C-alpha positions in Angstrom: 14.3 -27.4 16.8 12.6 -26.3 19.9 9.0 -24.8 19.9 10.1 -21.7 21.6 12.3 -22.0 19.1 10.1 -22.0 16.3 7.8 -19.1 17.8 11.0 -16.4 17.7 11.7 -17.7 14.1 7.9 -16.8 13.6 7.8 -14.2 14.7 10.8 -12.0 12.9 9.4 -13.4 9.4 6.2 -11.1 10.9 8.3 -7.9 11.8 9.9 -7.7 8.4 6.6 -6.6 6.7 6.8 -4.3 4.5 7.3 -1.1 5.7 5.3 0.5 2.5 2.1 -1.6 5.2 -1.1 0.6 6.3 -3.7 2.9 5.6 -2.2 6.2 3.1 -4.7 9.2 2.8 -5.0 12.1 0.2 -6.0 15.2 1.6 -6.5 16.0 -2.0 -9.2 13.9 -3.1 -10.0 12.3 0.2 -9.2 9.1 -1.2 -7.7 6.6 0.5 -5.2 3.4 -0.4 -5.1 0.6 2.7 -2.0 -1.6 2.3 -2.0 -5.6 3.5 0.9 -8.0 4.7 0.0 -10.3 2.3 0.3 -7.3 -0.2 -3.8 -7.2 -1.5 -5.0 -4.1 -0.7 -8.3 -1.9 -0.3 -9.1 1.5 -2.6 -11.6 3.6 -1.1 -12.8 6.4 -3.6 -15.4 9.2 -2.0 -18.8 8.0 -3.0 -17.6 4.8 -5.1 -17.6 1.2 -3.5 -14.1 0.1 -2.1 -12.2 -1.6 -4.7 -9.7 -4.7 -4.2 -6.4 -4.0 -5.7 -2.9 -6.6 -4.8 0.7 -4.4 -4.8 4.4 -5.5 -5.2 6.9 -3.5 -4.0 10.6 -3.0 -5.9 12.4 -0.3 -4.1 10.1 3.1 -4.9 8.1 1.1 -7.3 5.1 0.8 -6.1 2.9 -1.3 -8.8 -0.8 -1.7 -7.9 -2.7 -4.3 -10.3 -7.0 -3.3 -9.7 -9.4 -5.5 -10.1 -11.5 -3.1 -12.7 -8.9 -0.9 -14.1 -5.7 -2.3 -14.3 -2.3 -1.7 -13.1 -1.3 1.7 -11.6 2.5 2.7 -10.8 2.2 4.5 -7.7 6.0 6.1 -6.0 7.0 5.3 -2.7 9.3 7.1 -0.3 9.5 5.4 2.9 11.4 8.2 4.2 8.3 10.6 4.5 6.4 8.2 4.0 3.8 8.9 0.7 2.8 7.4 -1.8 2.0 9.8 -5.2 0.4 8.6 -7.9 0.3 10.3 -10.9 -3.6 10.8 -12.3 -4.7 11.7 -15.3 -7.8 14.1 -14.1 -6.5 15.4 -10.5 -1.9 15.8 -11.7 0.2 14.7 -8.8 -1.5 13.6 -4.9 0.6 12.6 -1.8 -0.8 10.1 0.0 0.4 10.4 3.4 0.4 7.3 5.6 -1.9 8.0 8.8 
């Protein structure tokens, strides 16, 4: 395998990143989720320090594991590019991809 073929193969792998990767903002609460390609992320709540998390996706279901308060289940709509969170305090929250 030549170096050019190797570069081409690694480029293909990088192109297959999960479509969930990106920044999602909730206009109601002004909270932000940032999903990284390495299955890590940051949750930013207005007025609080950011918290780190890891994530995994299976179809439309996203499990976010926060360092501080454990697992949270989100729904992902790839077509609309939204995440839906069921919050005990705020009800249903919609996060839009930025």
